[in-house]
DSSP file (Angstrom, degrees, kcal/mol; ACC not computed):
  #  RESIDUE AA STRUCTURE BP1 BP2  ACC     N-H-->O    O-->H-N    N-H-->O    O-->H-N    TCO  KAPPA ALPHA  PHI   PSI    X-CA   Y-CA   Z-CA
    1    1 A M              0   0    0      0, 0.0     2,-0.3     0, 0.0     0, 0.0   0.000 360.0 360.0 360.0 144.2  -46.7   41.8  -21.8
    2    2 A L        -     0   0    0      1,-0.1     5,-0.1     2,-0.0     2,-0.1  -0.636 360.0-130.5 -88.5 142.3  -43.0   42.2  -20.9
    3    3 A S    >   -     0   0    0      3,-0.4     3,-0.6    -2,-0.3    -1,-0.1  -0.315  34.1 -97.7 -80.6 174.5  -41.5   40.2  -18.1
    4    4 A R  T 3  S+     0   0    0      1,-0.2     3,-0.1    -2,-0.1    -1,-0.1   0.803 124.4  51.9 -62.8 -27.0  -39.4   41.8  -15.4
    5    5 A R  T 3  S-     0   0    0      1,-0.3     3,-0.3     2,-0.1    -1,-0.2   0.697 107.4-129.5 -85.8 -19.5  -36.3   40.9  -17.2
    6    6 A G    X   -     0   0    0     -3,-0.6     3,-0.7     1,-0.2    -3,-0.4  -0.629  48.8 -34.1 102.9-164.1  -37.3   42.3  -20.5
    7    7 A F  T 3  S+     0   0    0      1,-0.3     2,-1.1    -2,-0.2    -1,-0.2   0.890 129.8  54.2 -66.1 -42.7  -37.3   40.8  -24.0
    8    8 A G  T 3  S+     0   0    0     -3,-0.3    -1,-0.3     2,-0.0     2,-0.0  -0.245  76.5 177.4 -90.1  48.2  -34.2   38.5  -23.7
    9    9 A A    <   +     0   0    0     -2,-1.1     2,-0.3    -3,-0.7    -3,-0.0  -0.321  29.3 105.3 -57.1 127.3  -35.5   36.7  -20.6
   10   10 A G  S    S-     0   0    0     -2,-0.0     2,-0.3    -5,-0.0    -2,-0.0  -0.890  70.5 -50.0-173.8-159.9  -32.9   34.1  -19.7
   11   11 A Y        -     0   0    0     -2,-0.3     2,-0.1     1,-0.0     0, 0.0  -0.725  48.0-125.6 -99.2 147.4  -30.1   33.3  -17.3
   12   12 A T     >  -     0   0    0     -2,-0.3     4,-2.1     1,-0.1     5,-0.2  -0.426  28.4-107.6 -82.9 165.2  -27.4   35.7  -16.4
   13   13 A L  H  > S+     0   0    0      1,-0.2     4,-2.3     2,-0.2     5,-0.2   0.872 120.3  53.6 -60.6 -38.9  -23.7   34.7  -16.7
   14   14 A I  H  > S+     0   0    0      2,-0.2     4,-2.4     1,-0.2    -1,-0.2   0.909 107.2  50.8 -64.6 -42.6  -23.4   34.5  -12.9
   15   15 A E  H  > S+     0   0    0      1,-0.2     4,-2.4     2,-0.2    -2,-0.2   0.904 111.6  48.2 -62.2 -41.4  -26.4   32.1  -12.6
   16   16 A L  H  X S+     0   0    0     -4,-2.1     4,-2.7     2,-0.2     5,-0.2   0.904 111.0  50.0 -65.8 -41.7  -24.9   29.9  -15.3
   17   17 A V  H  X S+     0   0    0     -4,-2.3     4,-2.4     2,-0.2    -2,-0.2   0.915 112.5  47.4 -63.4 -42.9  -21.5   29.9  -13.5
   18   18 A V  H  X S+     0   0    0     -4,-2.4     4,-2.5     2,-0.2    -2,-0.2   0.920 113.4  48.4 -63.7 -44.0  -23.1   29.0  -10.2
   19   19 A A  H  X S+     0   0    0     -4,-2.4     4,-2.3     2,-0.2    -2,-0.2   0.924 113.7  45.6 -64.2 -45.0  -25.2   26.2  -11.8
   20   20 A V  H  X S+     0   0    0     -4,-2.7     4,-2.7     2,-0.2    -1,-0.2   0.895 112.5  52.4 -65.2 -39.7  -22.2   24.7  -13.6
   21   21 A G  H  X S+     0   0    0     -4,-2.4     4,-2.3    -5,-0.2    -2,-0.2   0.917 110.6  46.7 -62.3 -44.2  -20.1   24.9  -10.4
   22   22 A L  H  X S+     0   0    0     -4,-2.5     4,-2.5     2,-0.2     5,-0.2   0.913 112.5  50.4 -63.7 -42.2  -22.7   23.1   -8.4
   23   23 A F  H  X S+     0   0    0     -4,-2.3     4,-2.4     1,-0.2    -2,-0.2   0.925 111.1  48.7 -61.4 -44.1  -23.0   20.5  -11.1
   24   24 A A  H  X S+     0   0    0     -4,-2.7     4,-2.2     2,-0.2    -2,-0.2   0.899 111.3  50.1 -63.1 -41.2  -19.3   20.0  -11.2
   25   25 A L  H  X S+     0   0    0     -4,-2.3     4,-2.2     2,-0.2    -2,-0.2   0.928 111.8  47.1 -63.1 -46.1  -19.1   19.7   -7.4
   26   26 A I  H  X S+     0   0    0     -4,-2.5     4,-2.4     1,-0.2    -2,-0.2   0.906 113.0  48.9 -63.6 -42.1  -21.9   17.1   -7.2
   27   27 A M  H  X S+     0   0    0     -4,-2.4     4,-2.7     2,-0.2    -1,-0.2   0.868 109.4  52.9 -67.3 -35.8  -20.3   15.1  -10.1
   28   28 A T  H  X S+     0   0    0     -4,-2.2     4,-2.1     2,-0.2    -2,-0.2   0.924 111.8  45.4 -64.2 -44.0  -16.9   15.2   -8.3
   29   29 A L  H  X S+     0   0    0     -4,-2.2     4,-2.2     2,-0.2    -2,-0.2   0.913 114.3  48.9 -64.8 -42.2  -18.4   13.8   -5.1
   30   30 A A  H  X S+     0   0    0     -4,-2.4     4,-2.1     1,-0.2    -2,-0.2   0.910 111.9  47.6 -65.7 -42.4  -20.4   11.2   -7.0
   31   31 A S  H  X S+     0   0    0     -4,-2.7     4,-2.4     2,-0.2    -1,-0.2   0.871 110.5  53.2 -69.1 -34.3  -17.3   10.0   -9.0
   32   32 A G  H  X S+     0   0    0     -4,-2.1     4,-2.1     2,-0.2    -2,-0.2   0.921 110.0  47.1 -63.1 -43.5  -15.3    9.9   -5.8
   33   33 A A  H  X S+     0   0    0     -4,-2.2     4,-2.3     1,-0.2    -2,-0.2   0.886 110.8  52.9 -63.8 -38.4  -17.9    7.7   -4.1
   34   34 A Y  H  X S+     0   0    0     -4,-2.1     4,-2.0     2,-0.2    -2,-0.2   0.912 108.6  49.3 -63.6 -43.0  -17.9    5.5   -7.2
   35   35 A L  H  X S+     0   0    0     -4,-2.4     4,-2.1     2,-0.2    -1,-0.2   0.877 110.1  51.4 -65.0 -37.6  -14.1    5.1   -7.1
   36   36 A V  H  X S+     0   0    0     -4,-2.1     4,-2.4     2,-0.2    -1,-0.2   0.915 109.1  51.1 -63.7 -42.1  -14.3    4.1   -3.4
   37   37 A M  H  X S+     0   0    0     -4,-2.3     4,-2.3     1,-0.2    -2,-0.2   0.882 108.3  51.9 -63.3 -38.0  -17.0    1.5   -4.2
   38   38 A I  H  X S+     0   0    0     -4,-2.0     4,-2.4     2,-0.2    -1,-0.2   0.923 110.4  48.7 -63.8 -43.3  -14.8    0.1   -6.9
   39   39 A G  H  X S+     0   0    0     -4,-2.1     4,-2.1     2,-0.2    -2,-0.2   0.910 111.9  48.1 -62.5 -43.4  -11.9   -0.2   -4.5
   40   40 A V  H  X S+     0   0    0     -4,-2.4     4,-2.5     1,-0.2    -1,-0.2   0.897 111.4  51.4 -64.1 -40.5  -14.0   -1.9   -1.8
   41   41 A N  H  X S+     0   0    0     -4,-2.3     4,-2.2     2,-0.2    -2,-0.2   0.913 109.5  49.3 -63.7 -43.2  -15.4   -4.3   -4.4
   42   42 A Q  H  X S+     0   0    0     -4,-2.4     4,-2.0     2,-0.2    -1,-0.2   0.898 112.1  48.5 -63.8 -40.0  -11.9   -5.3   -5.6
   43   43 A Q  H  X S+     0   0    0     -4,-2.1     4,-2.4     2,-0.2    -2,-0.2   0.921 111.2  49.2 -66.5 -42.7  -10.8   -5.9   -2.0
   44   44 A S  H  X S+     0   0    0     -4,-2.5     4,-2.4     1,-0.2    -2,-0.2   0.868 110.4  51.4 -66.4 -34.4  -13.8   -8.0   -1.2
   45   45 A Q  H  X S+     0   0    0     -4,-2.2     4,-2.4     2,-0.2    -1,-0.2   0.889 109.4  51.0 -66.7 -38.1  -13.3  -10.0   -4.4
   46   46 A G  H  X S+     0   0    0     -4,-2.0     4,-2.3     2,-0.2    -2,-0.2   0.907 111.2  47.4 -63.9 -42.1   -9.7  -10.6   -3.4
   47   47 A I  H  X S+     0   0    0     -4,-2.4     4,-2.7     2,-0.2     5,-0.2   0.925 111.9  50.4 -64.5 -44.2  -10.7  -11.8    0.1
   48   48 A A  H  X S+     0   0    0     -4,-2.4     4,-2.5     1,-0.2    -2,-0.2   0.903 110.4  49.7 -61.4 -41.5  -13.4  -14.1   -1.4
   49   49 A T  H  X S+     0   0    0     -4,-2.4     4,-2.2     2,-0.2    -1,-0.2   0.924 112.2  48.1 -62.8 -44.2  -10.8  -15.6   -3.8
   50   50 A G  H  X S+     0   0    0     -4,-2.3     4,-2.3     2,-0.2    -2,-0.2   0.915 113.1  46.5 -63.2 -43.8   -8.4  -16.1   -1.0
   51   51 A I  H  X S+     0   0    0     -4,-2.7     4,-2.6     2,-0.2    -1,-0.2   0.879 111.4  52.0 -68.1 -37.7  -11.0  -17.8    1.2
   52   52 A N  H  X S+     0   0    0     -4,-2.5     4,-2.1    -5,-0.2    -1,-0.2   0.903 110.0  49.8 -62.8 -40.1  -12.2  -20.0   -1.6
   53   53 A N  H  X S+     0   0    0     -4,-2.2     4,-1.9     2,-0.2    -2,-0.2   0.914 111.9  47.3 -64.0 -43.1   -8.6  -21.1   -2.2
   54   54 A L  H  X S+     0   0    0     -4,-2.3     4,-2.6     1,-0.2     5,-0.2   0.891 109.4  54.3 -65.0 -39.6   -8.2  -21.9    1.5
   55   55 A S  H  X S+     0   0    0     -4,-2.6     4,-2.6     1,-0.2    -1,-0.2   0.900 106.8  51.7 -61.2 -40.8  -11.5  -23.8    1.5
   56   56 A F  H  X S+     0   0    0     -4,-2.1     4,-2.3     2,-0.2    -1,-0.2   0.931 110.5  48.0 -60.7 -45.7  -10.3  -25.9   -1.4
   57   57 A A  H  X S+     0   0    0     -4,-1.9     4,-2.1     1,-0.2    -2,-0.2   0.919 113.3  46.9 -62.9 -44.3   -7.1  -26.8    0.4
   58   58 A L  H  X S+     0   0    0     -4,-2.6     4,-2.8     1,-0.2     5,-0.2   0.896 111.9  50.6 -65.6 -39.6   -9.0  -27.7    3.6
   59   59 A E  H  X S+     0   0    0     -4,-2.6     4,-2.2    -5,-0.2    -1,-0.2   0.892 109.2  51.7 -65.3 -38.8  -11.5  -29.8    1.7
   60   60 A T  H  X S+     0   0    0     -4,-2.3     4,-1.8    -5,-0.2    -2,-0.2   0.928 113.4  44.5 -61.9 -44.9   -8.7  -31.6    0.0
   61   61 A M  H  X S+     0   0    0     -4,-2.1     4,-2.2     1,-0.2    -2,-0.2   0.933 114.1  47.6 -66.6 -46.1   -7.0  -32.4    3.3
   62   62 A T  H  X S+     0   0    0     -4,-2.8     4,-2.9     1,-0.2     5,-0.2   0.853 109.2  54.5 -67.9 -32.5  -10.2  -33.4    5.1
   63   63 A R  H  X S+     0   0    0     -4,-2.2     4,-2.0    -5,-0.2    -1,-0.2   0.934 110.5  45.8 -63.8 -44.7  -11.3  -35.7    2.2
   64   64 A A  H  X S+     0   0    0     -4,-1.8     4,-0.8    -5,-0.2    -2,-0.2   0.881 115.1  48.2 -64.2 -37.7   -7.9  -37.5    2.4
   65   65 A I  H  < S+     0   0    0     -4,-2.2     3,-0.4     2,-0.2    -2,-0.2   0.926 111.0  49.5 -69.8 -44.7   -8.2  -37.8    6.2
   66   66 A R  H  < S+     0   0    0     -4,-2.9    96,-3.0     1,-0.2    97,-0.5   0.892 121.7  33.5 -61.4 -40.5  -11.8  -39.0    6.2
   67   67 A T  H  < S+     0   0    0     -4,-2.0    -1,-0.2    -5,-0.2    -2,-0.2   0.478 110.4  82.4 -96.6  -2.2  -11.1  -41.8    3.6
   68   68 A G     <  -     0   0    0     -4,-0.8     2,-0.2    -3,-0.4    95,-0.2  -0.282  56.2-155.7 -98.3-178.0   -7.6  -42.5    4.7
   69   69 A T  E     +A   87   0A   0     18,-2.4    18,-3.1     1,-0.2    -2,-0.1  -0.802  62.1  55.1-141.1-179.6   -5.8  -44.6    7.4
   70   70 A N  E     -     0   0A   0     -2,-0.2    -1,-0.2    16,-0.2     2,-0.1   0.931  67.6-162.5  53.8  56.7   -2.5  -44.7    9.2
   71   71 A Y  E     +     0   0A   0     56,-0.2     2,-0.3    15,-0.2     5,-0.3  -0.422  13.8 176.7 -67.4 142.1   -2.6  -41.1   10.6
   72   72 A S  E     +A   85   0A   0     13,-2.2    13,-3.2     3,-0.1     5,-0.1  -0.964  35.7 179.7-154.6 134.6    0.7  -39.8   11.7
   73   73 A C  S    S-     0   0    0      3,-0.8     9,-0.1    -2,-0.3    10,-0.1  -0.273  94.6 -55.5-116.4  41.3    2.2  -36.6   13.1
   74   74 A G  S    S-     0   0    0      7,-0.1     3,-0.1    11,-0.1    -2,-0.1   0.685 123.9 -15.1  90.6  20.6    5.6  -38.1   13.4
   75   75 A G  S    S-     0   0    0      1,-0.3    -3,-0.1    -4,-0.0    -4,-0.0   0.430 113.8 -18.8 116.9 108.3    4.4  -41.0   15.5
   76   76 A G  S    S-     0   0    0     -5,-0.3    -3,-0.8    51,-0.1    -1,-0.3  -0.126 104.3 -11.5  73.1-165.9    1.1  -41.4   17.4
   77   77 A D        -     0   0    0     -5,-0.1     2,-0.4    -3,-0.1    48,-0.2  -0.220  66.8-153.9 -64.0 158.5   -1.4  -38.8   18.5
   78   78 A C  E     -E  124   0B   0     46,-1.4    46,-1.9     3,-0.1     2,-0.5  -0.993  18.0-159.8-139.5 148.3   -0.3  -35.2   18.2
   79   79 A T  E    S-E  123   0B   0     -2,-0.4    44,-0.2    44,-0.2    -2,-0.0  -0.794  89.2 -13.3-125.3  86.9   -1.3  -31.9   19.9
   80   80 A G  E    S+     0   0B   0     42,-1.5    43,-0.2    -2,-0.5    -1,-0.1   0.761  83.5 172.5  93.7  28.5   -0.3  -29.1   17.6
   81   81 A G  E     -E  122   0B   0     41,-2.0    41,-2.6     1,-0.1    -1,-0.2  -0.359  29.7-144.4 -66.7 150.7    1.9  -30.9   15.2
   82   82 A T  S    S+     0   0    0     39,-0.2    16,-0.7    -9,-0.1     2,-0.3   0.534  80.8  38.9 -97.9  -7.5    3.0  -28.9   12.2
   83   83 A N  E     - B   0  97A   0     14,-0.2     2,-0.3   -10,-0.1    14,-0.2  -0.972  64.9-167.8-137.5 158.4    3.0  -31.7    9.7
   84   84 A F  E     - B   0  96A   0     12,-2.2    12,-3.3    -2,-0.3     2,-0.4  -0.998   3.2-162.4-148.5 137.1    0.6  -34.6    9.1
   85   85 A S  E     +AB  72  95A   0    -13,-3.2   -13,-2.2    -2,-0.3     2,-0.3  -0.941  10.5 174.4-123.0 146.0    0.7  -37.8    7.1
   86   86 A V  E     - B   0  94A   0      8,-2.1     8,-3.4    -2,-0.4     2,-0.8  -0.993  33.4-125.5-147.2 143.6   -2.1  -40.1    6.0
   87   87 A L  E     -AB  69  93A   0    -18,-3.1   -18,-2.4    -2,-0.3     6,-0.2  -0.831  40.3-144.1 -88.3 112.0   -2.4  -43.1    3.8
   88   88 A N    >   -     0   0    0      4,-3.0     3,-2.1    -2,-0.8   -20,-0.1  -0.088  27.8 -91.5 -77.0 177.7   -5.1  -42.1    1.3
   89   89 A A  T 3  S+     0   0    0      1,-0.3    -1,-0.1     2,-0.1   -21,-0.1   0.731 126.2  56.0 -62.0 -24.0   -7.8  -44.4   -0.2
   90   90 A S  T 3  S-     0   0    0      2,-0.2    -1,-0.3     1,-0.0     3,-0.1   0.486 120.1-107.7 -86.6  -3.6   -5.5  -45.1   -3.2
   91   91 A G  S <  S+     0   0    0     -3,-2.1     2,-0.3     1,-0.3    -2,-0.1   0.516  78.0 129.0  90.8   6.2   -2.7  -46.3   -0.9
   92   92 A A        -     0   0    0      1,-0.0    -4,-3.0    -5,-0.0     2,-0.5  -0.747  61.0-119.9 -95.5 142.3   -0.5  -43.3   -1.4
   93   93 A T  E     -B   87   0A   0     -2,-0.3     2,-0.5    -6,-0.2    -6,-0.2  -0.692  25.9-160.9 -81.5 126.1    1.0  -41.4    1.6
   94   94 A M  E     -B   86   0A   0     -8,-3.4    -8,-2.1    -2,-0.5     2,-0.5  -0.937   4.1-167.1-108.5 125.8   -0.1  -37.8    1.7
   95   95 A T  E     -B   85   0A   0     -2,-0.5    11,-2.8   -10,-0.2     2,-0.4  -0.964   2.5-165.0-116.4 125.5    2.0  -35.4    3.8
   96   96 A Y  E     +BC  84 105A   0    -12,-3.3   -12,-2.2    -2,-0.5     2,-0.3  -0.915  21.9 143.7-111.9 133.4    0.6  -32.0    4.6
   97   97 A L  E     -BC  83 104A   0      7,-1.5     7,-3.0    -2,-0.4     2,-0.5  -0.977  48.7 -99.1-158.3 168.9    2.8  -29.2    6.0
   98   98 A L  E     + C   0 103A   0    -16,-0.7     2,-0.4    -2,-0.3     5,-0.2  -0.834  39.2 173.1 -96.4 127.3    3.4  -25.4    5.9
   99   99 A S  E >   - C   0 102A   0      3,-3.0     3,-0.8    -2,-0.5    18,-0.1  -0.922  67.1 -22.1-140.1 111.4    6.2  -24.3    3.6
  100  100 A G  T 3  S-     0   0    0     -2,-0.4     3,-0.1     1,-0.2    18,-0.1   0.855 125.7 -49.1  62.1  37.4    6.9  -20.6    2.9
  101  101 A G  T 3  S+     0   0    0      1,-0.2    16,-2.1    15,-0.1     2,-0.4   0.618 120.8 103.2  79.3  12.6    3.4  -19.4    3.8
  102  102 A V  E <  S-C   99   0A   0     -3,-0.8    -3,-3.0    14,-0.2     2,-0.5  -0.981  71.4-126.7-129.7 138.1    1.8  -22.1    1.6
  103  103 A I  E     -C   98   0A   0     -2,-0.4     7,-3.7    -5,-0.2     8,-1.0  -0.728  35.1-163.6 -80.8 128.6    0.1  -25.4    2.6
  104  104 A T  E     -CD  97 109A   0     -7,-3.0    -7,-1.5    -2,-0.5     2,-0.5  -0.853  20.7-155.2-117.5 152.0    1.7  -28.2    0.6
  105  105 A Q  E >  S-CD  96 108A   0      3,-2.9     3,-1.8    -2,-0.3    -9,-0.2  -0.968  88.7 -23.5-122.3 110.2    0.6  -31.8   -0.1
  106  106 A N  T 3  S-     0   0    0    -11,-2.8   -10,-0.1    -2,-0.5    -1,-0.1   0.868 129.6 -49.2  52.6  40.2    3.7  -33.9   -0.9
  107  107 A G  T 3  S+     0   0    0    -12,-0.4     2,-0.5     1,-0.2    -1,-0.3   0.360 115.6 115.4  86.1  -5.5    5.6  -30.8   -1.8
  108  108 A V  E <  S-D  105   0A   0     -3,-1.8    -3,-2.9     1,-0.0    -1,-0.2  -0.858  71.5-113.8-101.0 130.3    2.9  -29.4   -4.2
  109  109 A A  E     -D  104   0A   0     -2,-0.5    -5,-0.3    -5,-0.2     3,-0.1  -0.382  28.6-178.5 -65.7 131.0    1.2  -26.2   -3.1
  110  110 A L  S    S+     0   0    0     -7,-3.7     2,-0.3    -2,-0.1    -6,-0.2   0.674  74.1  45.0 -96.2 -25.7   -2.5  -26.4   -2.2
  111  111 A T  S    S-     0   0    0     -8,-1.0     2,-0.2   -55,-0.1   -57,-0.1  -0.808  75.1-149.1-114.2 159.3   -2.8  -22.7   -1.6
  112  112 A D    >   -     0   0    0     -2,-0.3     3,-1.7   -62,-0.1    -9,-0.1  -0.470  41.6 -76.4-116.8-168.7   -1.5  -19.8   -3.7
  113  113 A S  T 3  S+     0   0    0      1,-0.3   -63,-0.1    -2,-0.2     3,-0.0   0.564 113.3  81.6 -70.7  -7.5   -0.3  -16.3   -3.0
  114  114 A S  T 3  S+     0   0    0      1,-0.1     2,-0.4   -65,-0.1    -1,-0.3   0.621  99.3  43.0 -72.0  -9.1   -3.8  -14.9   -2.5
  115  115 A V  S <  S-     0   0    0     -3,-1.7     2,-0.7    30,-0.2    30,-0.2  -0.995  71.5-155.6-136.1 129.3   -3.5  -16.3    1.0
  116  116 A Q  E     - F   0 144B   0     28,-3.0    28,-2.4    -2,-0.4     2,-0.5  -0.911  15.6-155.4-104.5 108.9   -0.5  -16.0    3.4
  117  117 A I  E     + F   0 143B   0    -16,-2.1    26,-0.3    -2,-0.7     3,-0.1  -0.717  19.4 173.4 -86.1 126.1   -0.6  -18.9    5.9
  118  118 A S  E     +     0   0B   0     24,-2.4     2,-0.3    -2,-0.5    25,-0.2   0.654  67.5  23.7-104.0 -21.7    1.2  -18.1    9.1
  119  119 A S  E     + F   0 142B   0     23,-1.9    23,-2.4   -18,-0.1     2,-0.4  -0.983  52.2 177.7-150.3 134.2    0.3  -21.2   11.1
  120  120 A L  E     + F   0 141B   0     -2,-0.3     2,-0.4    21,-0.2    21,-0.2  -0.962  16.4 174.4-135.8 116.3   -0.9  -24.7   10.3
  121  121 A K  E     - F   0 140B   0     19,-2.5    19,-2.5    -2,-0.4     2,-0.4  -0.959  16.1-156.4-128.8 143.6   -1.4  -27.1   13.3
  122  122 A F  E     -EF  81 139B   0    -41,-2.6   -41,-2.0    -2,-0.4   -42,-1.5  -0.959   3.4-169.2-119.1 134.4   -2.8  -30.6   13.4
  123  123 A Y  E     +EF  79 138B   0     15,-2.6    15,-2.9    -2,-0.4     2,-0.4  -0.975  15.7 178.7-122.0 113.7   -4.4  -32.2   16.5
  124  124 A A  E     +EF  78 137B   0    -46,-1.9   -46,-1.4    -2,-0.5     2,-0.3  -0.936   5.8 176.2-121.2 139.3   -5.0  -36.0   16.1
  125  125 A S  E     + F   0 136B   0     11,-2.4    11,-2.4    -2,-0.4    -2,-0.0  -0.975  61.8  28.6-137.5 153.7   -6.4  -38.4   18.6
  126  126 A G  S    S+     0   0    0     -2,-0.3    -1,-0.1     9,-0.2    39,-0.1   0.759  70.6 136.3  73.3  26.0   -7.2  -42.1   18.5
  127  127 A T        +     0   0    0      7,-0.1     2,-0.4    -3,-0.1   -56,-0.2   0.715  43.5  89.8 -80.7 -19.6   -4.5  -42.8   15.9
  128  128 A A  S >  S-     0   0    0      1,-0.1     3,-1.4   -58,-0.1     5,-0.3  -0.628  72.7-143.0 -78.7 131.6   -3.2  -46.0   17.6
  129  129 A G  T 3  S+     0   0    0     -2,-0.4    -1,-0.1     1,-0.3    -2,-0.0   0.707  97.8  61.6 -65.5 -19.3   -5.1  -49.1   16.4
  130  130 A S  T 3  S+     0   0    0      2,-0.0    -1,-0.3     0, 0.0     2,-0.1   0.562  88.7  86.2 -86.7  -8.2   -4.9  -50.6   19.9
  131  131 A D  S <  S-     0   0    0     -3,-1.4    34,-0.0     2,-0.1     0, 0.0  -0.331  80.9-124.4 -86.3 174.2   -7.0  -47.8   21.5
  132  132 A S  S    S+     0   0    0     -2,-0.1     2,-0.4     2,-0.1    34,-0.1   0.082  76.0 102.7-105.5  23.3  -10.8  -47.7   21.7
  133  133 A Q  S    S-     0   0    0     -5,-0.3    32,-0.1    32,-0.1    -2,-0.1  -0.836  73.0-121.9-109.1 144.0  -11.2  -44.3   20.1
  134  134 A Q        -     0   0    0     -2,-0.4    -7,-0.1     1,-0.1    -9,-0.1  -0.692  45.6-102.4 -75.6 131.1  -12.2  -43.5   16.5
  135  135 A P        -     0   0    0      0, 0.0    26,-1.8     0, 0.0     2,-0.4  -0.305  46.4-179.8 -60.1 135.2   -9.4  -41.5   14.9
  136  136 A R  E     -FG 125 160B   0    -11,-2.4   -11,-2.4    24,-0.2     2,-0.4  -1.000  11.3-164.9-139.4 137.2  -10.2  -37.7   14.7
  137  137 A V  E     -FG 124 159B   0     22,-3.0    22,-2.7    -2,-0.4     2,-0.4  -0.985   1.6-164.5-125.5 132.4   -8.1  -34.9   13.3
  138  138 A T  E     -FG 123 158B   0    -15,-2.9   -15,-2.6    -2,-0.4     2,-0.5  -0.966   8.0-159.5-114.3 132.6   -8.6  -31.2   13.9
  139  139 A I  E     -FG 122 157B   0     18,-3.5    18,-2.4    -2,-0.4     2,-0.5  -0.948   4.6-168.9-114.7 128.9   -6.8  -28.7   11.6
  140  140 A V  E     -FG 121 156B   0    -19,-2.5   -19,-2.5    -2,-0.5     2,-0.4  -0.978   7.1-176.5-120.4 122.3   -6.2  -25.1   12.7
  141  141 A V  E     -FG 120 155B   0     14,-3.1    14,-3.2    -2,-0.5     2,-0.3  -0.964   2.5-179.2-121.6 132.9   -5.0  -22.6   10.0
  142  142 A S  E     +FG 119 154B   0    -23,-2.4   -24,-2.4    -2,-0.4   -23,-1.9  -0.954  24.4 106.8-127.7 150.2   -4.2  -18.9   10.6
  143  143 A G  E     -FG 117 153B   0     10,-2.0    10,-2.4    -2,-0.3     2,-0.3  -0.977  52.4 -86.1 174.8-162.5   -3.0  -16.3    8.2
  144  144 A T  E     -FG 116 152B   0    -28,-2.4   -28,-3.0    -2,-0.3     8,-0.2  -0.967  15.9-136.5-135.9 151.4   -3.9  -13.2    6.3
  145  145 A V  E     - G   0 151B   0      6,-2.5     6,-1.9    -2,-0.3   -30,-0.2  -0.951  38.7-129.5-102.8 114.5   -5.5  -12.4    3.0
  146  146 A P        +     0   0    0      0, 0.0     2,-0.3     0, 0.0   -96,-0.1  -0.140  51.9 109.1 -66.0 161.3   -3.3   -9.6    1.5
  147  147 A G  S    S-     0   0    0      1,-0.1  -104,-0.0     3,-0.0    -2,-0.0  -0.956  84.8 -52.5 161.9-170.2   -4.8   -6.3    0.2
  148  148 A K  S    S+     0   0    0      1,-0.3    -1,-0.1    -2,-0.3  -105,-0.0   0.897 140.5  23.0 -59.6 -39.9   -4.9   -2.6    1.0
  149  149 A A  S    S-     0   0    0     -3,-0.1    -1,-0.3    -4,-0.1    -4,-0.1  -0.828  96.7-138.5-125.3  90.8   -6.2   -3.6    4.5
  150  150 A P        -     0   0    0      0, 0.0     2,-0.6     0, 0.0    -3,-0.0  -0.184  12.8-140.4 -54.8 136.7   -5.0   -7.2    5.0
  151  151 A Q  E     -G  145   0B   0     -6,-1.9    -6,-2.5    -5,-0.0     2,-0.2  -0.881  10.4-147.6-103.5 122.6   -7.6   -9.4    6.7
  152  152 A Q  E     +G  144   0B   0     -2,-0.6     2,-0.3    -8,-0.2    -8,-0.2  -0.601  21.3 179.1 -86.3 150.6   -6.5  -11.9    9.4
  153  153 A F  E     -G  143   0B   0    -10,-2.4   -10,-2.0    -2,-0.2     2,-0.3  -0.982  23.6-162.3-146.9 157.1   -8.3  -15.2    9.8
  154  154 A T  E     -G  142   0B   0     -2,-0.3     2,-0.4   -12,-0.2   -12,-0.2  -0.960  17.2-173.3-138.7 124.9   -8.2  -18.4   11.9
  155  155 A V  E     -G  141   0B   0    -14,-3.2   -14,-3.1    -2,-0.3     2,-0.4  -0.953   4.4-169.9-122.5 137.6  -10.1  -21.4   10.6
  156  156 A E  E     +G  140   0B   0     -2,-0.4     2,-0.3   -16,-0.2   -16,-0.2  -0.994  12.4 164.3-128.1 132.8  -10.6  -24.7   12.4
  157  157 A T  E     -G  139   0B   0    -18,-2.4   -18,-3.5    -2,-0.4     2,-0.3  -0.961  15.9-153.8-142.0 160.0  -12.0  -27.8   10.8
  158  158 A G  E     -G  138   0B   0     -2,-0.3     2,-0.3   -20,-0.3   -20,-0.2  -0.934   5.3-167.4-135.9 158.0  -12.1  -31.5   11.8
  159  159 A A  E     -G  137   0B   0    -22,-2.7   -22,-3.0    -2,-0.3     2,-0.4  -0.996   6.5-156.3-146.1 141.6  -12.4  -34.9   10.2
  160  160 A T  E     -G  136   0B   0     -2,-0.3   -24,-0.2   -24,-0.2     2,-0.1  -0.944  34.8-101.3-118.3 139.8  -13.1  -38.3   11.5
  161  161 A M        -     0   0    0    -26,-1.8   -95,-0.2    -2,-0.4   -94,-0.2  -0.356  25.6-146.5 -58.1 130.7  -12.0  -41.5    9.8
  162  162 A R  S    S+     0   0    0    -96,-3.0    -1,-0.1   -97,-0.2   -95,-0.1   0.926  81.7  56.4 -66.5 -45.5  -15.0  -43.1    7.9
  163  163 A G  S    S-     0   0    0    -97,-0.5     2,-0.4   -95,-0.2   -95,-0.0  -0.246  93.6-107.9 -78.8 174.9  -13.9  -46.6    8.6
  164  164 A S        -     0   0    0      1,-0.1   -30,-0.1   -30,-0.1    -1,-0.1  -0.870  25.3-177.8-107.8 137.9  -13.3  -48.0   12.0
  165  165 A D              0   0    0     -2,-0.4    -1,-0.1   -32,-0.1   -32,-0.1   0.204 360.0 360.0-111.5  13.5   -9.8  -48.8   13.3
  166  166 A I              0   0    0    -34,-0.1    -1,-0.1   -36,-0.1   -32,-0.1   0.462 360.0 360.0 -84.0 360.0  -11.2  -50.2   16.6
């Protein structure tokens, strides 16, 4: 029996053009979404790298503060000092400050260009040996992680001297 279309039953040229056009449209949308996902992934990896770098710098500073002595922000306690010195467990003086958007330890960069630091402040209390307070230092860091949409951050951490100076 013959079909309605006849012996050469198949698709017409118009049906094929419509089908290929729809396929091309769907693939264009899918590839666009894929490219957006790649961009978002790269940005999130950049942010993660920057935050990991900042975490390393903060951990380095707090370790020296916890195990060190002779805290100083240029003399005595400080409320928002921009540099901080501590005598570390090895007996070397470590000085931390902000220089050109980078946190430095004795002039050596602790952070790299994946993080732009705009503010580094130290709050220290109980640094005088004659007081009855255990020394405590709070570090507040603000900045941005660069990228297509720079992400601003403010991080605060604290450290207390392990030993007693009372």
